[in-house]
C-alpha positions as CSV (number, residue, x, y, z in Angstrom):
1,M,39.9,30.7,-3.2
2,T,37.6,28.7,-5.4
3,T,40.3,26.0,-5.7
4,T,41.0,25.7,-1.9
5,T,37.3,25.2,-1.2
6,A,36.6,22.6,-4.0
7,Q,39.5,20.2,-3.1
8,P,38.1,19.3,0.4
9,A,34.7,18.8,-1.1
10,M,36.0,16.3,-3.5
11,S,37.9,14.5,-1.1
12,L,34.9,14.2,1.0
13,A,32.8,12.9,-2.0
14,A,35.5,10.4,-2.8
15,A,35.6,9.2,0.7
16,L,31.9,8.8,0.9
17,E,31.9,7.0,-2.4
18,H,34.4,4.6,-1.0
19,A,32.3,4.0,2.1
20,E,29.2,3.4,-0.2
21,R,31.2,0.7,-2.2
22,L,32.3,-0.9,1.1
23,L,28.6,-1.5,2.1
24,E,28.4,-4.2,-0.5
25,V,31.6,-6.1,0.3
26,D,32.6,-5.2,3.9
27,P,29.9,-3.3,6.0
28,R,32.2,-3.2,9.0
29,L,34.9,-1.3,7.0
30,A,32.2,0.9,5.7
31,A,31.1,1.7,9.2
32,E,34.8,2.7,10.1
33,Q,35.1,4.8,6.9
34,A,31.8,6.7,7.7
35,R,33.1,7.4,11.4
36,A,36.3,8.6,10.1
37,I,34.3,11.0,7.8
38,L,32.1,12.0,10.6
39,E,35.1,12.9,12.8
40,V,35.9,15.5,10.2
41,V,32.4,16.6,9.2
42,P,30.2,15.9,12.1
43,R,26.4,15.4,11.4
44,H,27.0,15.0,7.7
45,A,23.6,13.7,6.4
46,D,24.7,11.4,3.6
47,T,27.6,9.9,5.7
48,T,25.1,9.4,8.8
49,R,23.0,7.5,6.5
50,V,25.8,5.3,5.3
51,L,26.9,4.5,8.8
52,A,23.4,3.5,9.8
53,A,23.4,1.3,6.7
54,A,26.7,-0.3,7.6
55,L,25.6,-1.0,11.1
56,R,22.4,-2.7,9.8
57,L,24.2,-4.8,7.3
58,S,26.7,-5.8,10.0
59,G,23.8,-7.3,12.1
60,D,23.1,-4.3,14.6
61,P,19.9,-2.9,13.5
62,E,19.3,-1.4,16.8
63,A,22.4,0.9,16.5
64,A,21.4,1.5,13.0
65,A,18.0,2.8,14.0
66,A,19.5,4.9,16.8
67,T,21.9,6.4,14.3
68,V,19.4,7.3,11.5
69,Q,16.4,8.3,13.5
70,P,17.6,11.7,14.6
71,L,18.6,12.3,10.9
72,A,15.2,11.4,9.6
73,Q,13.6,13.6,12.3
74,A,15.9,16.6,11.5
75,L,15.5,16.2,7.8
76,P,12.0,14.7,7.1
77,N,12.1,15.4,3.4
78,L,15.3,13.4,2.8
79,P,13.9,10.0,1.2
80,L,17.1,8.0,1.6
81,A,17.0,8.8,5.4
82,Q,13.5,7.6,5.5
83,L,14.2,4.5,3.6
84,E,17.2,3.6,5.7
85,L,15.0,4.2,9.0
86,G,12.3,1.8,7.5
87,L,15.0,-0.9,6.7
88,S,16.3,-0.7,10.3
89,L,13.0,-0.7,11.9
90,E,11.9,-3.7,9.6
91,Q,14.9,-5.7,10.8
92,L,13.9,-4.9,14.5
93,G,10.6,-6.3,13.9
94,R,8.9,-2.8,14.5
95,T,6.6,-3.4,11.6
96,A,4.1,-0.6,11.9
97,E,6.9,2.1,12.3
98,A,8.7,0.6,9.5
99,A,5.8,0.7,7.3
100,R,5.2,4.4,8.1
101,A,8.9,5.2,7.1
102,F,8.7,3.4,4.0
103,D,5.6,5.2,3.2
104,R,7.2,8.5,3.7
105,A,10.3,7.4,1.7
106,S,8.0,6.4,-1.3
107,A,5.9,9.4,-1.2
108,L,9.1,11.7,-1.2
109,E,10.6,9.7,-4.1
110,P,8.2,7.4,-6.0
111,R,11.0,5.9,-7.9
112,L,12.5,4.1,-4.7
113,S,11.6,0.5,-5.6
114,E,13.1,-0.6,-2.3
115,A,10.7,1.7,-0.3
116,W,7.7,0.2,-2.1
117,R,9.0,-3.4,-1.5
118,G,9.3,-2.7,2.2
119,L,5.9,-0.9,2.4
120,S,4.3,-3.9,0.6
121,E,5.8,-6.6,2.9
122,N,5.1,-4.5,6.1
123,L,1.6,-3.8,5.2
124,E,1.1,-7.5,4.6
125,L,2.4,-8.3,7.9
126,L,0.1,-5.7,9.4
127,G,-2.9,-7.4,7.7
128,D,-3.5,-4.6,5.1
129,S,-3.5,-6.9,2.1
130,A,-5.3,-4.4,-0.1
131,G,-2.5,-1.8,0.8
132,A,0.2,-4.3,0.2
133,E,-1.1,-5.2,-3.3
134,K,-1.0,-1.6,-4.3
135,A,2.4,-1.1,-3.0
136,L,3.6,-4.1,-4.8
137,A,2.2,-2.8,-8.1
138,R,4.0,0.5,-7.4
139,Q,7.3,-1.4,-6.7
140,L,6.9,-3.1,-10.0
141,R,6.4,0.3,-11.7
142,A,9.3,1.8,-9.9
143,S,11.8,-1.1,-10.6
144,T,11.6,-0.7,-14.4
145,R,12.7,2.1,-16.8
146,D,11.2,0.4,-20.0
147,P,8.4,2.9,-21.1
148,L,6.1,0.1,-22.0
149,L,6.6,-1.8,-18.7
150,V,6.0,1.5,-16.8
151,E,2.8,1.9,-18.7
152,A,1.8,-1.6,-17.9
153,A,2.8,-1.3,-14.2
154,T,0.7,1.9,-14.1
155,A,-2.2,0.0,-15.3
156,L,-1.8,-2.8,-12.8
157,S,-1.4,-0.2,-10.0
158,D,-4.7,1.3,-10.9
159,N,-6.3,-2.2,-11.3
160,R,-6.7,-1.9,-15.0
161,L,-6.0,-5.5,-15.5
162,G,-7.1,-6.0,-18.9
163,E,-5.0,-3.1,-20.3
164,A,-1.9,-4.3,-18.1
165,E,-2.4,-7.9,-19.6
166,R,-2.5,-6.5,-23.2
167,L,0.6,-4.2,-22.6
168,L,2.6,-7.1,-21.1
169,R,1.7,-9.6,-23.8
170,E,2.7,-7.0,-26.3
171,R,6.2,-6.7,-24.6
172,L,6.6,-10.5,-24.4
173,K,6.1,-10.6,-28.0
174,Q,9.2,-8.3,-28.4
175,D,11.2,-10.3,-25.9
176,A,9.9,-13.5,-24.6
177,G,12.7,-13.8,-21.9
178,D,11.9,-10.4,-20.1
179,V,11.5,-11.8,-16.6
180,A,10.1,-8.5,-15.1
181,A,7.3,-8.7,-17.7
182,I,6.6,-12.2,-17.1
183,R,6.4,-11.6,-13.4
184,M,4.1,-8.7,-14.0
185,L,1.9,-10.8,-16.2
186,A,1.8,-13.5,-13.5
187,E,0.7,-10.9,-11.0
188,T,-2.2,-9.7,-13.5
189,G,-3.3,-13.5,-13.8
190,A,-3.4,-13.9,-10.0
191,R,-5.5,-10.8,-9.5
192,L,-7.8,-12.3,-12.1
193,G,-8.1,-15.6,-10.2
194,R,-6.2,-17.4,-12.9
195,Y,-3.7,-19.1,-10.6
196,A,-2.6,-22.2,-13.0
197,D,-1.7,-19.4,-15.6
198,A,0.1,-17.4,-13.0
199,E,2.0,-20.5,-11.9
200,G,3.1,-21.4,-15.3
201,L,4.4,-17.9,-15.9
202,L,6.2,-17.9,-12.8
203,T,7.8,-21.3,-13.2
204,R,9.1,-20.0,-16.6
205,C,10.4,-16.9,-14.7
206,I,12.5,-18.7,-12.3
207,E,13.7,-21.0,-15.0
208,L,15.1,-18.0,-16.7
209,A,16.4,-16.3,-13.6
210,P,16.9,-18.8,-10.7
211,G,18.0,-16.0,-8.3
212,F,14.7,-14.0,-8.8
213,A,13.6,-14.3,-5.1
214,A,10.4,-12.3,-5.5
215,A,9.2,-14.3,-8.4
216,R,10.0,-17.6,-6.3
217,H,8.0,-16.3,-3.4
218,N,5.1,-15.4,-5.7
219,L,5.3,-18.9,-7.2
220,A,5.2,-20.4,-3.7
221,T,2.1,-18.4,-2.9
222,M,0.4,-19.6,-6.2
223,L,1.1,-23.1,-5.4
224,Y,-0.2,-22.7,-1.9
225,R,-3.4,-21.2,-3.2
226,Q,-4.0,-24.2,-5.4
227,N,-3.4,-26.7,-2.6
228,K,0.0,-27.9,-4.3
229,N,1.4,-27.8,-0.8
230,L,4.6,-30.1,-1.1
231,E,5.6,-28.0,-4.3
232,A,5.0,-24.8,-2.4
233,L,7.1,-25.8,0.5
234,A,9.9,-26.8,-1.8
235,Q,10.0,-23.4,-3.2
236,I,9.5,-21.5,0.1
237,E,12.3,-23.5,1.6
238,M,14.8,-22.5,-1.1
239,L,14.2,-19.0,0.0
240,T,14.2,-19.6,3.7
241,A,17.6,-21.5,3.3
242,K,19.0,-18.1,2.1
243,D,17.1,-15.9,4.3
244,D,15.5,-17.6,7.4
245,R,14.6,-14.4,9.1
246,H,12.5,-13.0,6.3
247,P,9.1,-12.7,7.8
248,G,7.0,-13.1,4.7
249,Y,8.9,-16.2,3.8
250,A,8.5,-17.6,7.3
251,N,4.8,-16.9,7.4
252,L,4.0,-18.6,4.3
253,R,6.2,-21.6,5.2
254,A,4.4,-21.9,8.5
255,A,0.9,-21.8,6.6
256,I,2.1,-24.6,4.3
257,L,3.3,-26.8,7.1
258,A,0.1,-26.3,8.9
259,R,-1.9,-27.4,5.9
260,L,0.4,-30.5,5.5
261,G,-0.4,-31.4,9.1
262,E,3.0,-30.7,10.3
263,Y,1.7,-28.5,13.2
264,D,4.7,-28.7,15.6
265,R,6.8,-27.6,12.7
266,A,4.6,-24.7,11.9
267,I,4.3,-23.7,15.5
268,A,8.2,-23.7,15.8
269,V,8.4,-21.3,12.7
270,Y,5.7,-18.9,14.1
271,D,7.5,-19.1,17.6
272,R,10.7,-17.7,15.9
273,V,9.3,-15.2,13.5
274,L,7.1,-13.7,16.1
275,A,10.0,-13.4,18.4
276,D,11.8,-11.3,15.5
277,Y,8.9,-9.6,14.4
278,P,6.4,-9.4,17.3
279,N,4.2,-6.6,16.0
280,Q,2.3,-8.3,13.3
281,P,-1.3,-8.9,14.3
282,K,-2.2,-11.4,11.5
283,G,0.9,-13.4,12.4
284,W,-0.3,-13.8,15.9
285,M,-3.6,-14.7,14.7
286,S,-2.3,-17.5,12.5
287,Y,-0.2,-18.7,15.4
288,G,-3.3,-18.9,17.3
289,H,-5.1,-21.1,14.6
290,A,-2.2,-23.5,14.7
291,L,-2.1,-23.6,18.6
292,K,-6.0,-24.2,18.4
293,T,-5.5,-27.2,16.1
294,V,-3.3,-29.0,18.6
295,G,-5.3,-28.3,21.5
296,R,-3.3,-25.7,23.2
297,Q,-6.4,-23.5,24.0
298,A,-4.9,-21.1,26.5
299,D,-2.0,-20.2,24.4
300,C,-4.4,-20.0,21.4
301,V,-6.4,-17.4,23.3
302,A,-3.3,-15.4,24.2
303,A,-2.2,-15.3,20.7
304,Y,-5.5,-14.0,19.6
305,R,-5.7,-11.6,22.2
306,K,-2.1,-10.3,21.3
307,A,-3.4,-9.9,17.8
308,L,-6.3,-7.8,19.0
309,E,-4.0,-5.6,21.3
310,L,-2.2,-4.8,18.1
311,Q,-5.1,-4.3,16.0
312,P,-8.4,-3.9,17.9
313,T,-10.4,-3.7,14.6
314,L,-9.0,-7.1,13.4
315,G,-12.5,-8.7,13.0
316,E,-11.1,-12.2,12.2
317,A,-9.4,-12.3,15.4
318,W,-12.4,-11.4,17.3
319,W,-14.2,-14.2,15.4
320,S,-11.4,-16.6,15.9
321,L,-12.1,-16.2,19.6
322,A,-15.8,-16.7,19.3
323,N,-15.4,-19.7,17.0
324,L,-13.5,-21.5,19.7
325,K,-17.2,-22.0,21.2
326,T,-15.9,-22.4,24.6
327,V,-14.7,-18.9,25.2
328,K,-17.2,-16.6,26.8
329,F,-16.9,-12.8,26.0
330,T,-16.7,-10.2,28.9
331,A,-18.8,-7.0,28.9
332,A,-15.5,-5.2,28.1
333,D,-15.2,-7.4,25.0
334,L,-18.6,-6.5,23.9
335,A,-17.9,-2.8,24.2
336,A,-14.5,-3.2,22.3
337,M,-16.3,-5.0,19.5
338,T,-19.0,-2.4,19.4
339,E,-16.4,0.4,19.2
340,A,-14.6,-1.4,16.6
341,L,-17.6,-1.6,14.3
342,D,-17.8,2.2,14.6
343,T,-14.6,2.6,13.2
344,P,-14.5,5.0,10.1
345,D,-13.6,3.1,6.8
346,L,-13.8,-0.4,8.5
347,S,-13.3,-3.0,5.8
348,D,-16.2,-5.3,4.9
349,E,-14.0,-8.3,5.9
350,D,-13.5,-6.8,9.4
351,R,-17.2,-5.9,9.7
352,L,-18.6,-9.2,8.8
353,H,-16.2,-11.0,11.3
354,L,-17.1,-8.6,14.0
355,D,-20.9,-9.1,13.3
356,Y,-20.3,-12.9,13.7
357,A,-18.3,-12.5,16.9
358,L,-20.9,-10.2,18.3
359,G,-23.6,-12.6,17.3
360,K,-21.8,-15.3,19.3
361,A,-21.3,-13.0,22.3
362,L,-25.0,-11.9,22.4
363,E,-26.1,-15.5,22.1
364,D,-24.1,-16.5,25.0
365,A,-25.8,-13.8,26.9
366,G,-29.2,-15.0,26.1
367,R,-30.0,-11.9,23.9
368,W,-31.4,-14.0,21.2
369,D,-32.9,-11.4,18.9
370,E,-30.0,-9.1,19.0
371,S,-27.7,-12.2,18.2
372,F,-29.6,-13.3,15.2
373,A,-29.5,-9.7,13.8
374,R,-25.8,-9.7,14.0
375,Y,-25.4,-13.0,12.4
376,A,-27.8,-11.8,9.6
377,E,-25.7,-8.7,9.2
378,G,-22.6,-10.7,8.9
379,A,-24.1,-13.3,6.6
380,A,-25.5,-10.6,4.2
381,I,-22.2,-8.9,3.6
382,R,-20.6,-12.3,2.8
383,R,-23.5,-13.4,0.6
384,A,-23.2,-10.2,-1.4
385,Q,-19.5,-11.0,-2.1
386,L,-20.4,-14.6,-3.5
387,G,-21.9,-15.7,-6.7
388,Y,-23.8,-18.7,-5.3
389,D,-26.9,-19.6,-7.1
390,A,-29.3,-22.2,-5.4
391,A,-30.6,-23.2,-8.9
392,D,-27.4,-24.0,-10.2
393,N,-26.8,-26.6,-7.2
394,A,-30.2,-28.1,-7.9
395,A,-29.3,-28.6,-11.5
396,D,-26.0,-30.2,-10.5
397,T,-28.0,-32.5,-8.3
398,A,-30.3,-33.5,-11.1
399,R,-27.3,-34.0,-13.3
400,T,-25.5,-36.3,-10.9
401,K,-28.7,-38.5,-10.4
402,A,-29.1,-38.7,-14.0
403,V,-25.6,-40.2,-14.5
404,F,-25.7,-42.6,-11.6
405,T,-28.1,-45.0,-12.8
406,P,-28.2,-48.6,-11.8
407,G,-27.1,-49.7,-15.3
408,F,-24.2,-47.2,-15.3
409,L,-23.0,-48.4,-12.0
410,A,-23.5,-52.1,-13.0
411,A,-21.4,-51.7,-16.0
412,R,-18.6,-50.6,-13.9
413,A,-18.8,-52.9,-11.0
414,G,-15.5,-54.1,-9.9
415,Q,-13.5,-51.4,-11.4
416,G,-11.5,-48.8,-9.7
417,C,-8.7,-49.2,-7.1
418,A,-9.3,-52.0,-4.6
419,A,-7.5,-50.4,-1.8
420,P,-9.7,-49.9,1.4
421,D,-7.9,-47.3,3.2
422,P,-10.1,-44.3,2.9
423,I,-13.1,-43.6,5.2
424,F,-15.0,-40.6,3.8
425,I,-17.3,-38.7,6.3
426,V,-19.7,-36.6,4.3
427,G,-22.8,-34.4,4.9
428,L,-23.2,-30.7,5.6
429,P,-20.9,-28.6,7.8
430,R,-22.1,-28.6,11.5
431,S,-23.8,-32.0,11.1
432,G,-21.7,-33.7,13.8
433,S,-19.1,-34.9,11.3
434,T,-16.1,-33.9,13.4
435,L,-17.5,-36.0,16.3
436,V,-18.0,-39.1,13.9
437,E,-14.4,-38.3,12.8
438,Q,-13.0,-38.0,16.6
439,I,-14.7,-41.3,17.3
440,L,-13.3,-43.2,14.5
441,A,-9.9,-41.6,15.0
442,S,-9.9,-42.9,18.5
443,H,-9.5,-46.5,17.1
444,S,-6.1,-48.0,16.7
445,M,-6.5,-48.8,13.2
446,V,-7.7,-45.5,11.9
447,E,-5.9,-42.1,11.5
448,G,-7.6,-38.8,11.4
449,T,-6.4,-36.2,8.8
450,M,-8.6,-33.2,8.1
451,E,-11.0,-32.0,5.3
452,L,-9.0,-32.8,2.3
453,P,-9.6,-30.9,-1.0
454,D,-8.1,-33.5,-3.2
455,L,-11.3,-35.3,-4.4
456,I,-13.0,-32.1,-5.3
457,V,-9.9,-30.7,-7.2
458,M,-9.8,-34.3,-9.1
459,A,-13.4,-33.8,-10.1
460,R,-13.0,-30.2,-11.1
461,R,-10.1,-31.3,-13.4
462,L,-12.2,-34.1,-15.0
463,G,-14.9,-31.5,-15.7
464,G,-12.4,-29.2,-17.6
465,K,-10.6,-26.1,-16.5
466,T,-13.7,-23.8,-16.1
467,A,-14.3,-22.1,-12.7
468,T,-17.8,-23.2,-12.2
469,R,-19.6,-26.5,-12.2
470,A,-22.3,-24.9,-14.5
471,E,-19.6,-24.9,-17.3
472,S,-18.1,-28.2,-16.3
473,S,-18.6,-31.5,-18.0
474,Y,-18.6,-33.3,-14.6
475,P,-20.1,-35.6,-13.9
476,E,-21.0,-36.6,-17.3
477,S,-17.4,-37.1,-18.2
478,L,-17.1,-39.9,-15.8
479,A,-18.9,-42.0,-18.6
480,D,-15.8,-41.9,-20.9
481,L,-13.3,-43.2,-18.4
482,S,-12.0,-46.7,-18.8
483,P,-11.4,-49.3,-16.2
484,A,-7.6,-48.2,-16.3
485,D,-8.6,-44.7,-15.9
486,L,-10.8,-45.3,-12.8
487,E,-8.0,-47.5,-11.2
488,A,-5.5,-44.8,-11.9
489,L,-7.8,-42.0,-10.3
490,G,-8.2,-44.2,-7.3
491,E,-4.4,-44.6,-6.9
492,E,-4.0,-40.8,-7.5
493,F,-6.3,-40.0,-4.6
494,L,-4.2,-42.2,-2.3
495,E,-1.0,-40.7,-3.5
496,R,-2.1,-37.1,-3.3
497,T,-3.3,-37.8,0.2
498,R,-0.3,-39.8,1.4
499,V,1.3,-36.7,2.7
500,Q,-1.3,-36.3,5.4
501,R,-0.7,-39.8,6.8
502,K,1.6,-39.5,9.6
503,T,1.3,-42.9,11.1
504,D,1.2,-46.6,9.8
505,R,-2.5,-47.2,10.7
506,P,-4.1,-48.9,7.7
507,F,-7.2,-46.6,7.4
508,F,-7.5,-42.9,7.3
509,I,-10.3,-40.3,7.2
510,D,-11.2,-37.6,4.8
511,K,-13.7,-35.5,6.4
512,M,-14.6,-33.0,3.6
513,P,-18.3,-32.7,4.0
514,N,-18.9,-31.5,0.6
515,N,-17.8,-34.8,-0.8
516,F,-21.4,-36.1,-0.5
517,A,-21.9,-34.7,-4.0
518,H,-19.2,-37.0,-5.2
519,A,-20.3,-40.2,-3.5
520,G,-20.7,-41.7,-7.0
521,F,-17.3,-40.7,-8.0
522,I,-15.8,-42.3,-4.8
523,H,-17.6,-45.5,-5.3
524,L,-16.2,-45.7,-9.0
525,I,-12.5,-45.2,-8.2
526,L,-12.4,-46.5,-4.7
527,P,-15.2,-49.2,-4.5
528,N,-13.8,-50.5,-1.0
529,A,-13.6,-47.1,0.6
530,R,-16.3,-46.6,3.4
531,I,-18.7,-43.6,3.1
532,I,-20.2,-42.2,6.3
533,D,-23.0,-39.7,6.0
534,A,-23.2,-37.6,9.2
535,R,-26.8,-36.1,9.3
536,R,-28.3,-33.7,12.0
537,H,-31.8,-32.2,12.3
538,P,-32.2,-29.8,9.4
539,L,-33.2,-26.9,11.6
540,G,-30.3,-27.5,14.0
541,C,-27.7,-28.2,11.3
542,C,-28.7,-25.4,8.9
543,F,-29.1,-22.6,11.5
544,S,-25.7,-23.7,13.0
545,G,-24.3,-23.3,9.5
546,F,-25.8,-19.9,9.0
547,K,-24.3,-18.6,12.0
548,Q,-20.9,-19.8,11.2
549,H,-18.4,-17.9,9.2
550,F,-16.3,-20.5,7.2
551,A,-12.7,-19.7,6.4
552,R,-13.5,-20.6,2.6
553,G,-16.1,-22.4,0.7
554,Q,-19.8,-23.2,1.9
555,A,-21.1,-20.4,-0.2
556,F,-24.6,-21.7,0.3
557,S,-24.7,-21.1,4.1
558,Y,-25.1,-17.4,4.2
559,D,-28.8,-17.1,3.5
560,L,-31.4,-19.2,5.3
561,T,-33.3,-20.0,2.0
562,D,-30.2,-21.0,0.3
563,I,-28.9,-23.3,3.0
564,G,-32.5,-24.8,3.2
565,R,-32.5,-25.6,-0.6
566,Y,-29.0,-27.0,-0.2
567,Y,-29.8,-29.3,2.5
568,A,-32.9,-30.6,0.5
569,D,-30.7,-31.1,-2.5
570,Y,-28.3,-33.1,-0.3
571,V,-31.0,-35.4,1.2
572,A,-32.5,-35.9,-2.4
573,L,-29.1,-36.9,-3.6
574,M,-28.1,-39.2,-0.7
575,A,-31.6,-40.9,-1.0
576,H,-30.8,-41.5,-4.7
577,F,-27.5,-43.3,-3.8
578,D,-29.3,-45.2,-1.1
579,A,-31.7,-46.3,-4.0
580,V,-29.0,-47.2,-6.5
581,L,-26.3,-48.4,-4.1
582,P,-28.1,-49.9,-1.3
583,G,-26.1,-50.3,2.0
584,R,-23.1,-48.4,0.5
585,V,-23.4,-45.4,2.6
586,H,-23.8,-45.6,6.4
587,R,-25.8,-42.9,8.0
588,V,-25.1,-41.5,11.4
589,I,-27.9,-39.5,12.8
590,Y,-26.5,-37.0,15.4
591,E,-29.3,-36.9,17.7
592,R,-29.3,-40.7,17.9
593,M,-25.6,-40.6,18.5
594,I,-26.1,-38.3,21.4
595,E,-28.9,-40.2,23.0
596,N,-27.4,-43.7,22.7
597,P,-23.8,-43.4,21.9
598,E,-22.5,-47.0,22.4
599,A,-25.0,-48.5,20.2
600,E,-24.4,-46.1,17.4
601,I,-20.7,-46.4,17.7
602,R,-20.7,-50.1,17.6
603,A,-22.8,-49.8,14.4
604,L,-20.4,-47.4,12.9
605,L,-17.5,-49.6,13.7
606,D,-19.3,-52.6,12.2
607,H,-19.9,-50.8,9.0
608,C,-16.2,-50.1,8.8
609,D,-15.4,-53.8,9.6
610,L,-13.5,-52.5,12.7
611,P,-13.4,-54.3,16.0
612,F,-14.8,-52.6,18.9
613,E,-12.5,-50.6,21.0
614,A,-13.4,-49.0,24.2
615,A,-11.4,-45.8,23.3
616,C,-13.9,-44.9,20.9
617,L,-16.5,-44.3,23.6
618,S,-14.2,-41.5,24.9
619,P,-13.3,-39.5,21.9
620,H,-12.7,-36.4,24.0
621,E,-9.6,-38.1,25.4
622,N,-7.9,-38.2,21.9
623,D,-5.3,-35.4,21.7
624,R,-5.0,-35.5,17.8
625,A,-5.0,-32.2,15.9
626,V,-8.5,-31.0,14.8
627,R,-9.0,-28.2,12.5
628,T,-12.7,-27.6,12.1
629,A,-15.0,-25.3,13.9
630,S,-15.8,-28.0,16.4
631,S,-12.2,-28.6,17.5
632,E,-12.8,-27.6,21.0
633,Q,-16.1,-29.1,21.4
634,V,-15.0,-32.5,20.6
635,R,-12.3,-32.4,23.2
636,R,-15.3,-32.5,25.7
637,P,-17.4,-35.6,26.5
638,I,-20.2,-36.2,24.2
639,F,-23.0,-33.5,25.1
640,K,-26.5,-32.7,24.3
641,D,-26.1,-28.9,24.7
642,A,-26.5,-28.2,21.0
643,V,-29.3,-30.6,20.1
644,E,-32.2,-28.3,20.2
645,H,-30.4,-25.0,20.6
646,W,-32.0,-23.7,17.3
647,Q,-35.3,-23.4,19.2
648,K,-34.1,-20.1,20.8
649,F,-34.0,-18.6,17.3
650,E,-37.1,-20.4,15.7
651,S,-39.1,-17.2,15.4
652,H,-36.5,-16.2,12.6
653,L,-36.5,-19.4,11.0
654,G,-39.5,-19.1,8.6
655,P,-37.4,-18.8,5.5
656,L,-35.4,-21.9,6.3
657,K,-38.5,-24.0,7.1
658,Q,-40.1,-23.0,3.8
659,A,-37.0,-23.8,1.8
660,L,-36.6,-27.3,3.5
661,G,-40.3,-28.2,2.6
662,P,-41.1,-31.9,3.2
663,V,-37.5,-32.8,4.2
664,L,-38.3,-31.1,7.6
665,D,-41.3,-33.1,8.5
666,A,-39.6,-36.4,7.1
667,Y,-36.4,-36.1,9.1
668,P,-34.5,-38.5,9.8
669,D,-35.8,-40.1,6.8
670,A,-35.9,-38.6,3.1
671,P,-39.3,-37.6,2.2
672,V,-41.2,-40.0,-0.3
673,I,-41.3,-38.5,-3.8
């Protein structure tokens, strides 16, 4: 009796094992084998799972999900069924459901590396970066059996980064070619903000294992974070060439293309990935950013609204709507934002973005005091996250003035790269610089690009690899540069920025406002480049910056005293350059531009040695891509609305006035010291 019952069981096991093997080589045959088994043994759990996997691998995830879903419901404690359900739902783009299935699978069987992978990638698509990071650490832990690597992965999962780094370096002393350990050490470095170190490790990793897709994806991300966009694109396109439907690859590729100014290509990528995976709120939000840049405002608003439909607490999507400056929130919007703020365990990121968005909505409604309170709440959250010190900025200003003396500049006259191509527009954010850029970019000889990070990256490199200016040898290190060095640096800037130039126009604009701190550096390496200082009334400029949440940088803008001191330092530094390099910088006063645009535009063009063109008087008719916070405003005719808008909030601006000191009374001139 025992023999007769054991034989069918062995036959079933052998048939199922055969079906499992076929999954790797011919999933359609695997499906036929699984169906044959199910005819003999209906509703057999493992065979049903194999059939679902075969259908998914054959390109029919809909049928796969329909096959495995009843099994996952009937046997909720079967981890492989939950994993297969997650994989099928992931392919269908049902991201939130897939994440839940992967979460169940990983909870049931923590050693399922693929479940942690699926959970990490789908949480990232849903905008839960913290959860995705934790799941990735668990994936690394689950994917190794080496006791030391398990210990390191556990430390990484628990965010004990120092211990993880120590263990991984110990492992690599034993085996320098262990790619799993190298990738984990790179992840540790990235968490510590050491992106260059992480990049080096990941480069080594894919040299040793070119087919290690996860490491290549990590490398593309590291390169993107360091603004090495062409290199990042090359890496991600190796991955999309093999798997063009992978949403994580597609989203990163679109972000890189957008940063390179390839907006139409970026939008095409988003179109496809969102058609395949429509349930990713941050994907819709990124899509909205790209649409905003090219002026497709209605489509942009629809994309942001879709993101909020999927995730009503997504503060950045609410702020993105507010940041269009031309969208008016409804009473229903105010209620939805207020409700979102009351959500338990709301992240600080969502909360501060909601505060800013509500501030804008209340400002539009004329509720000035309530509006200011919201702006202040959001700014306080961001200020607490940053390490900005106004005293450090004042010290940097003093150091720069001390370096750029008349004698220092005279000794280097005629050096650098002679190319006249760049036009730098500098100043503070929200000073009217985007309007100046749009005016110049309306000229047939000038190409507008964006706020380019290259000059700042070069300056940081010259000061050493430290993270803060306080530990940097810049600008003093400029004194050690030879004439050949200065020329090479000018040529490097032109080469680094060439990717942003899409036309054959002879001149191009770099509108990074913070480049005012590097006006002397610009002069040394590009003596024929134009420098335009866009300046706005200090109360208007500073308060506009205070109520603006910036995507990155501008750490000085989240406190009224900080921003007032920063404006005063800026005025002092530019007054210094006016004294040591008379006429080198052309100043555009925002209020004068608004009051008498033609006279100011003619003076601007004269400074740039550009012939007058009537198109510059109608910059709103220029349909070029614009990435800054003023992108929608500059698509309207020059208007006076914002010139004195700060007066509605003047009762709250005492700390700003005090920090500005004599700069406020002297405007538009610099105070006499």
